[in-house]
C-alpha positions in Angstrom: 50.3 119.7 79.9 48.6 117.3 82.6 48.2 118.9 86.1 49.1 115.8 87.6 52.5 116.0 89.6 51.9 119.9 89.8 52.1 121.7 93.1 51.0 125.1 93.8 51.3 127.8 96.5 51.3 131.5 97.5 54.1 133.9 98.5 53.2 136.9 100.3 56.0 139.5 99.3 56.5 143.1 99.9 55.5 145.5 97.5 58.5 147.4 98.3 61.6 145.9 100.1 62.9 149.5 101.0 59.5 150.5 102.5 57.9 147.5 104.3 55.1 149.7 105.3 53.7 150.1 101.6 52.0 146.7 101.9 52.2 143.1 100.7 51.1 141.2 97.5 50.4 137.6 97.2 52.2 135.6 94.4 50.9 132.6 93.1 53.5 130.0 92.1 53.2 126.5 90.5 56.0 124.0 90.1 56.3 120.7 88.2 59.0 118.1 88.9 62.0 118.3 86.8 62.6 115.6 84.4 65.6 114.1 82.6 69.1 113.5 84.1 71.0 116.5 86.0 73.1 117.4 83.0 70.1 117.9 80.9 68.2 120.2 83.2 70.9 122.9 83.0 
């Protein structure tokens, strides 16, 4: 897969939503633009 057209980012989320004091973790994400028609994507 080519890296052209990819976008990356980082989300910081809590380790435990029920206990926010437990700290956070960074989650790396990569997205690619969908291809095809709307009905073919689902």
